[in-house]
C-alpha positions in Angstrom: 5.3 29.5 2.2 2.7 28.9 -0.3 2.1 31.6 -2.9 -1.4 33.3 -2.3 -3.8 35.0 -4.7 -4.9 38.7 -4.3 -7.8 40.7 -5.9 -8.4 41.3 -8.6 -8.0 38.4 -11.0 -5.5 40.3 -13.2 -2.9 37.7 -13.1 -5.3 34.7 -12.4 -6.0 32.3 -15.3 -9.8 32.5 -16.2 -10.8 29.1 -14.7 -9.1 29.9 -11.4 -11.0 33.1 -11.3 -14.3 31.1 -11.9 -13.5 28.9 -8.9 -12.6 31.8 -6.9 -15.7 33.5 -7.6 -17.7 30.4 -6.3 -15.5 30.2 -3.2 -16.3 33.9 -2.5 -20.2 33.6 -3.3 -20.4 30.4 -1.0 -18.7 31.7 2.0 -20.5 34.9 1.9 -23.7 33.3 1.9 -22.7 30.8 4.7 -21.0 33.6 6.9 -22.8 36.6 6.3 -26.5 37.2 7.4 -27.8 40.7 7.6 -30.7 41.0 10.0 -33.8 42.3 8.6 -34.5 44.5 11.7 -31.6 46.4 13.5 -31.2 46.2 17.1 -30.2 49.6 18.2 -29.4 48.6 21.8 -26.6 46.4 20.7 -24.9 48.3 17.9 -21.3 47.2 19.2 -22.2 43.5 19.4 -23.4 43.4 16.1 -20.9 45.5 14.6 -18.3 43.0 16.0 -20.0 40.0 14.4 -20.0 41.7 11.0 -16.6 42.7 11.2 -15.8 39.1 12.3 -17.7 37.7 9.6 -16.3 40.1 7.0 -12.8 39.2 8.2 -13.6 35.5 7.7 -14.9 36.4 4.2 -11.6 38.3 3.6 -9.4 35.3 4.9 -10.9 33.2 2.3 -9.6 35.3 -0.5 -6.0 34.9 0.9 -6.0 31.0 0.7 -2.8 29.7 -1.0 -3.0 29.3 -4.6 -2.7 25.6 -4.1 -6.2 25.4 -2.8 -7.5 27.1 -6.0 -5.6 24.8 -8.2 -7.2 21.8 -6.5 -10.4 22.9 -6.4 -10.1 23.7 -10.4 -8.8 20.1 -11.0 -11.8 18.7 -8.6 -14.2 20.6 -11.0 -12.7 18.8 -14.1 -12.6 15.3 -12.1 -16.1 15.7 -11.4 -17.0 16.2 -14.8 -14.7 13.1 -15.8 -16.5 11.0 -13.1 -19.9 11.9 -14.2 -19.4 11.6 -17.9 -17.6 8.3 -17.4 -20.3 6.8 -15.0 -22.8 7.5 -17.6 -21.1 6.2 -20.6 -18.5 3.7 -19.6 -20.9 0.9 -18.3 -23.3 1.8 -21.2 -20.4 1.4 -23.6 -19.4 -1.8 -22.3 -23.0 -3.0 -22.6 -23.1 -2.2 -26.1 -20.2 -4.5 -26.7 -22.7 -7.3 -25.7 -21.5 -7.8 -22.1 -23.9 -8.7 -19.2 -24.3 -7.1 -15.8 -22.4 -9.7 -14.0 -19.2 -8.8 -16.3 -20.0 -5.2 -16.0 -20.1 -5.5 -12.3 -16.7 -6.9 -12.4 -15.5 -4.2 -14.6 -17.1 -1.5 -12.5 -14.9 -2.8 -9.5 -11.8 -2.6 -11.4 -10.9 1.2 -10.5 -11.3 0.5 -6.8 -9.3 -2.7 -7.1 -6.7 -0.5 -8.8 -7.0 2.3 -5.9 -6.7 -0.4 -3.3 -3.5 -1.7 -4.8 -2.0 1.7 -5.3 -3.2 3.6 -2.3 -0.3 3.0 -0.1 2.4 2.8 -2.8 1.0 6.2 -4.1 1.6 7.7 -0.5 5.2 6.3 -0.4 5.7 7.8 -4.0 4.4 11.2 -2.8 6.8 11.3 0.0 9.7 10.4 -2.2 9.1 12.5 -5.2 6.8 15.1 -4.0 2.8 15.8 -4.6 3.2 17.9 -7.7 4.9 15.2 -9.7 2.5 12.6 -8.8 -0.6 14.7 -9.5 0.8 15.8 -12.6 1.4 12.2 -13.7 -2.4 11.2 -12.7 -3.6 14.3 -14.7 -1.8 12.7 -17.9 -2.3 9.0 -17.2 -5.9 9.0 -16.0 -7.3 10.4 -19.5 -4.7 8.0 -21.4 -6.4 5.0 -19.7 -9.9 6.2 -20.0 -9.1 6.7 -23.8 -7.9 3.0 -23.9 -10.8 1.7 -22.1 -12.9 3.3 -25.0 -10.7 1.6 -27.7 -10.2 -1.9 -26.6 -13.2 -4.4 -26.8 -12.2 -7.9 -25.5 -13.0 -8.8 -22.1 -9.4 -9.2 -20.6 -8.1 -5.8 -22.2 -11.3 -3.7 -20.9 -10.4 -5.1 -17.3 -6.7 -4.4 -17.4 -7.4 -0.9 -18.8 -9.9 0.0 -16.0 -7.7 -1.7 -13.5 -4.8 0.6 -14.5 -7.2 3.6 -14.8 -8.1 3.1 -11.1 -4.1 2.5 -10.4 -3.3 5.9 -11.8 -6.4 7.6 -10.2 -5.5 7.2 -6.9 -3.2 10.1 -6.4 -6.1 12.6 -6.6 -8.1 10.7 -3.7 -5.0 10.3 -1.6 -3.5 13.8 -1.9 -6.6 16.2 -2.2 -8.1 15.9 1.1 -4.8 16.4 3.1 -3.6 19.2 0.8 -6.9 21.1 1.4 -6.8 20.4 5.1 -3.4 21.5 5.6 -3.9 24.9 3.4 -6.6 26.1 5.4 -7.6 27.2 9.0 -10.0 25.3 11.3 -12.5 28.0 10.6 -12.0 27.9 6.7 -11.8 24.1 6.5 -15.5 23.3 6.6 -16.3 25.9 4.0 -13.5 24.6 1.6 -14.4 20.8 2.0 -18.1 21.8 1.4 -17.1 23.6 -1.6 -14.9 21.0 -2.9 -17.7 18.6 -2.5 -20.0 20.9 -4.5 -17.6 21.4 -7.2 -17.0 17.3 -7.5 -20.5 16.2 -7.3 -22.7 19.5 -8.0 -20.9 21.5 -10.9 -19.2 18.3 -11.9 -22.6 16.7 -12.4 -22.9 18.8 -15.5 -21.1 16.0 -17.2 -24.0 14.0 -17.1 -25.8 16.4 -19.6 -22.8 16.2 -21.7 -22.1 12.5 -21.2 -25.8 12.1 -22.7 -25.6 14.9 -25.5 -22.3 13.9 -27.0 -23.6 10.3 -27.8 -27.0 11.8 -29.0 -25.0 14.5 -31.2 -22.5 11.9 -32.6 -25.4 9.1 -33.4 -27.3 11.9 -35.3 -24.1 12.6 -37.5 -23.7 8.9 -38.2 -27.3 8.0 -38.4 -27.2 5.3 -35.8 -28.7 4.8 -32.2 -27.4 6.9 -29.4 -26.9 3.4 -27.6 -24.5 1.9 -30.0 -21.0 1.5 -29.5 -19.3 4.6 -31.7 -21.4 7.2 -30.1 -20.9 6.1 -26.6 -17.0 5.7 -27.2 -17.0 9.3 -28.0 -18.6 10.1 -24.7 -15.9 8.2 -22.9 -13.3 10.1 -25.2 -14.9 13.4 -23.7 -14.6 12.4 -19.9 -10.8 11.7 -20.9 -10.6 15.1 -22.4 -11.8 16.9 -19.2 -9.3 15.4 -17.0 -6.6 16.3 -19.4 -7.5 19.9 -19.8 -8.5 20.8 -16.2 -5.3 19.1 -14.9 -2.9 21.4 -17.1 -3.1 24.4 -14.5 -1.4 21.8 -12.1 1.8 22.8 -13.5 1.4 26.0 -11.6 1.2 24.0 -8.2 3.9 24.7 -5.5 5.3 22.0 -3.5 5.2 23.1 0.1 8.9 23.3 0.8 8.5 23.4 4.6 6.5 20.2 4.6 9.6 17.9 4.4 11.5 19.6 7.4 8.6 19.5 9.6 7.9 16.0 8.9 11.5 15.0 9.4 11.5 16.9 12.8 8.0 15.0 13.8 9.6 11.8 12.7 12.7 12.3 14.9 10.5 13.2 18.1 8.3 10.4 17.5 11.3 7.8 17.2 12.6 9.4 20.6 9.5 9.0 22.2 8.3 5.6 20.7 8.6 3.7 23.8 6.2 5.8 25.7 3.7 6.1 22.9 3.1 2.7 22.7 -0.3 2.7 24.6 -1.2 5.6 22.5 -0.5 4.1 19.3 -2.5 0.9 20.1 -5.2 3.5 20.9 -4.8 5.2 17.7 -5.1 1.6 15.8 -8.3 0.9 17.5 -9.8 4.7 16.5 -8.7 3.9 13.0 -10.7 0.8 13.2 -13.4 2.2 14.5 -13.4 5.1 12.0 -12.9 2.8 9.0 -15.2 -0.1 9.5 -18.3 1.9 9.2 -16.9 3.6 6.2 -16.3 0.2 4.5 -19.8 -1.1 5.1 -21.2 2.2 3.9 -19.0 2.1 0.5 -20.2 -1.4 0.0 -23.7 -0.3 0.0 -23.1 2.6 -2.0 -21.0 0.9 -4.5 -23.7 -1.8 -4.9 -26.1 0.9 -6.2 -24.1 3.9 -7.6 -21.8 2.0 -9.7 -24.4 0.4 -11.7 -27.2 2.9 -11.2 -27.1 4.3 -14.7 -27.1 0.8 -16.2 -30.0 -0.3 -14.1 -32.0 2.9 -15.3 -31.3 1.5 -18.9 -32.2 -2.0 -18.4 -35.2 -1.3 -16.2 -36.6 1.4 -18.2 -34.9 1.4 -21.5 -33.7 5.0 -21.7 -31.2 6.5 -24.2 -28.1 8.5 -23.0 -29.9 11.8 -23.6 -32.3 11.1 -21.4 -30.1 9.6 -18.8 -27.8 12.5 -18.9 -30.6 14.8 -18.0 -31.9 12.9 -15.3 -28.3 12.4 -13.6 -27.2 16.3 -14.4 -30.3 17.5 -12.5 -29.7 14.9 -9.6 -26.0 15.7 -9.4 -26.5 19.6 -9.5 -29.0 19.8 -7.3 -27.5 17.5 -4.7 -24.4 19.4 -5.0 -26.0 22.7 -4.3 -27.7 21.3 -1.4 -24.5 20.2 0.0 -23.5 23.8 0.6 -26.2 23.8 3.2 -24.2 21.6 5.3 -22.7 23.8 7.8 -26.3 25.1 8.5 -27.4 21.6 9.5 -24.3 21.2 11.6 -24.9 24.5 13.7 -28.3 22.5 14.6 -27.1 18.9 15.1 -24.1 17.3 16.0 -21.9 15.7 12.8 -22.4 12.3 14.0 -26.4 12.7 14.3 -26.6 14.4 11.0 -24.6 11.5 9.3 -26.2 8.6 10.9 -29.7 10.0 10.4 -29.2 10.6 6.9 -27.6 6.9 6.3 -30.9 5.4 7.8 -33.2 7.5 5.9 -31.1 6.7 2.8 -31.8 2.9 3.4 -35.5 2.6 2.6 -34.9 5.2 -0.4 -32.6 2.5 -2.2 -35.1 -0.2 -1.6 -37.8 2.3 -3.3 -35.6 3.0 -6.4 -35.0 -1.0 -6.8 -38.7 -1.8 -6.5 -40.3 1.5 -8.3 -43.0 0.4 -10.7 -42.8 3.6 -12.5 -39.7 5.9 -13.9 -40.9 8.9 -12.0 -41.0 7.3 -8.8 -37.8 5.7 -9.5 -36.3 9.6 -10.3 -37.7 10.7 -7.2 -36.1 8.0 -5.0 -32.8 8.7 -6.6 -33.0 12.3 -6.3 -33.7 12.2 -2.6 -31.0 9.7 -2.0 -28.5 11.9 -3.9 -29.6 15.1 -1.9 -29.0 13.3 1.4 -25.8 11.7 0.2 -24.2 15.0 -0.7 -25.3 16.8 2.1 -23.2 14.5 4.8 -20.4 14.1 2.1 -18.3 17.2 4.1 -19.6 16.5 7.2 -18.5 12.8 7.3 -15.1 14.1 6.0 -14.8 16.6 8.9 -16.1 14.4 11.4 -13.4 11.7 10.6 -10.6 14.4 10.5 -11.4 16.1 13.8 -11.1 12.6 15.6 -7.5 12.2 15.0 -4.4 14.6 15.4 -3.1 16.7 12.5 0.0 14.3 11.8 -2.6 11.5 11.3 -4.7 13.4 8.8 -2.9 12.0 5.9 -2.6 8.5 6.9 -6.5 8.4 7.8 -7.2 9.9 4.3 -4.9 7.2 2.7 -6.7 4.5 4.7 -10.3 6.0 3.8 -9.0 5.7 0.1 -8.4 2.0 0.6 -11.7 1.2 2.5 -13.3 3.5 -0.4 -11.7 0.8 -2.9 -12.4 -2.2 -1.1 -16.1 -1.1 -0.8 -16.6 -0.2 -4.3 -14.8 -3.6 -5.4 -16.9 -5.8 -3.4 -20.2 -3.7 -3.7 -20.5 -3.8 -7.5 -19.3 -7.1 -7.7 -21.9 -8.4 -5.5 -24.5 -6.1 -7.0 -23.7 -7.4 -10.7 -24.2 -11.0 -9.7 -27.4 -10.2 -7.7 -28.9 -8.5 -10.8 -28.0 -11.4 -13.1 -28.6 -14.3 -10.8 -31.7 -12.8 -8.8 -33.0 -9.8 -10.2 -32.3 -6.1 -10.8 -33.9 -4.9 -7.8 -32.1 -7.4 -5.2 -28.7 -5.2 -5.6 -30.8 -2.2 -3.9 -31.8 -4.5 -1.0 -28.1 -5.2 -0.3 -27.2 -1.7 -0.7 -30.2 -0.7 1.9 -29.0 -3.4 4.3 -25.3 -1.8 4.3 -26.9 1.7 5.0 -28.5 0.4 8.1 -25.6 -1.6 9.5 -22.9 1.3 8.9 -24.7 4.1 11.0 -25.3 1.3 13.7 -21.5 0.7 14.0 -21.1 4.6 14.2 -23.3 5.0 16.8 -21.8 1.9 18.7 -18.4 3.6 18.4 -19.0 7.1 18.9 -22.3 7.5 20.2 -21.5 7.6 23.8 -18.5 10.0 23.2 -20.4 12.4 21.0 -23.6 12.3 23.5 -21.0 13.5 26.5 -19.2 16.2 24.5 -22.7 17.8 23.9 
């Protein structure tokens, strides 16, 4: 059994207490809604509902310690991703490299993740999840620091490739661990909170990513867009991953998982002949889930991976201003993602996801062709809000389509499709920005965001309609 935290936070590290407070506040807001006018004719019904909702909130406090440790590491990961996204490509640009090379450079982490996704899953099964997560918490900042130190094109590509290789463990293990450690009632809330910490709270890293180069530039009396200040920005991204990864030493390996897995494996081998058709059906189900996600991530990768550089080249922004813009975008979008359970109550998950993707397509084109900075920022904010809204909804929809034993496999496959999409997307975008125009990559991204929901509706639309 996984060790659980108990109230109060006497024996809980301060950062974990912080995550726990956020968890309680979010679950309380999403589950407890007190009526403004009481109905005396139904006191027992209302009392039962309040009791059930309070029980749901109370159960959230008894989540395994692993959940809070993973949420804490997710927070640090969010800071690392946002700071690196703001400063790393900018740093490479300060070395004199053009968008076509930067597009390939941006694709390297995704290529590394694609290569490492399956081997990482095998390594997890062999040595356990805790050692693998500790390795990624140590090696990821090391490789990021190396990216900030090298200047030649081959070394930059290799360092960023290895950074993607060692970062894969987080993406492969985080979602299955959170899903396995929560009940069905808790899962949507935990996934939404995880998304909020990654994309919302982590977006504050944009502010730091812009402020640190500005601060260093002031000390050295140089431009904030020069190499040395931006190098220190990348160093700060590496530091966040390392510091927030230290509490992972407290992570507990789920001891009962290996036995349960071996029993399931033995049972599956015994029924292998009878389950041939079921396996074929599962394979086709995986294809239907992964193909739209691949197209979607190609479109996202074509825009998101180079969006900061686009604002620099199009509107000549410095790191400080750029950091403020994307801090507001990420934080507000992360907060908006917490409303996902409310939208799911009104619309089905599939309808919400596809509608948001269709709306996001013209927003991408708007950003790419916006004649003024305020209009481009407005389009980016709207796109970010909608994107973060469907993040937990899309994850929950996918996990609900497969059996419990297939969820970890599906999460690993999603890591692969994300890797391929964020390899192809930025590469195409970099070529389009260098060979055609800066706006051409946004047209490509918008096309992908029209194709992805169309595929989802083709594969799951009839099934979703029949279930309603």
